[in-house]
C-alpha positions as CSV (number, residue, x, y, z in Angstrom):
1,M,-59.1,139.3,134.1
2,R,-60.5,142.3,132.6
3,R,-63.5,142.0,130.2
4,Y,-63.0,143.8,126.7
5,Y,-65.5,144.7,124.1
6,F,-64.6,144.6,120.2
7,D,-67.1,146.5,118.3
8,I,-67.1,146.3,114.5
9,R,-67.0,149.2,112.1
10,E,-67.4,149.3,108.7
11,G,-67.8,152.4,106.8
12,D,-70.7,154.2,109.0
13,R,-72.0,150.8,110.0
14,I,-70.8,149.7,113.9
15,V,-72.0,146.3,115.2
16,S,-71.3,146.5,119.1
17,D,-70.0,143.1,121.1
18,A,-72.4,142.6,124.1
19,E,-70.5,139.9,124.9
20,G,-66.9,140.7,125.3
21,L,-63.9,138.7,125.8
22,E,-61.7,138.0,129.1
23,L,-58.1,138.8,128.3
24,S,-55.1,139.5,130.8
25,T,-52.9,141.8,128.7
26,I,-53.4,144.8,126.8
27,E,-50.9,143.1,124.1
28,A,-53.1,140.2,123.8
29,V,-56.3,142.5,123.5
30,Q,-54.4,144.4,120.6
31,E,-53.7,140.9,119.1
32,E,-57.3,139.9,119.1
33,A,-58.5,143.2,117.4
34,A,-55.6,143.0,114.9
35,S,-56.6,139.3,113.8
36,S,-60.3,140.2,113.9
37,V,-59.4,143.1,111.4
38,A,-57.2,140.9,109.3
39,D,-59.6,138.2,108.9
40,M,-62.2,141.3,107.9
41,A,-59.9,142.2,105.3
42,R,-59.6,138.8,103.8
43,D,-63.6,138.5,103.3
44,A,-63.3,141.9,101.9
45,V,-60.9,140.4,99.5
46,R,-63.3,137.9,98.4
47,K,-66.2,140.4,98.2
48,H,-64.7,143.5,96.9
49,S,-65.3,144.0,92.8
50,G,-63.4,147.3,92.9
51,G,-64.2,151.0,93.4
52,A,-64.3,153.2,96.4
53,G,-62.0,152.1,99.3
54,R,-64.0,150.3,102.7
55,V,-62.8,151.2,106.0
56,M,-62.8,148.5,108.6
57,A,-62.0,148.6,112.2
58,I,-62.2,147.1,115.6
59,E,-63.1,149.6,118.2
60,V,-62.5,148.1,121.4
61,R,-63.3,149.3,125.2
62,D,-63.9,148.1,128.6
63,D,-66.3,149.1,131.3
64,S,-64.5,152.5,131.9
65,G,-64.5,153.5,127.8
66,P,-62.9,153.1,124.6
67,L,-59.3,151.6,124.6
68,L,-57.8,151.4,121.0
69,Q,-58.9,150.8,117.5
70,V,-57.1,148.8,114.7
71,K,-58.3,150.5,111.5
72,F,-57.8,149.1,107.9
73,T,-58.6,150.6,104.7
74,F,-58.9,148.6,101.6
75,E,-59.4,149.7,98.0
76,V,-58.8,147.8,94.7
77,R,-57.9,150.4,92.1
78,R,-57.6,148.7,88.5
79,L,-55.2,150.0,86.5
80,L,-55.4,148.4,83.2
81,N,-58.9,147.7,81.5
């Protein structure tokens, strides 16, 4: 199995994954990345007070370089006062 690294990006901030995960298929990699972004979005709902949107992403790489990105933009726009 190959080792994949799931770097977390929130806006301009990036946290590199030094440990990685061993997964057998690119589909499993995509599922793991999407699940991680969903968790980040749930946390953002609890913490977000409105205003400008937040871009959150998981950027996946292996030893040869970048493979895929799963990105989510979260924004709360209050239409009523």
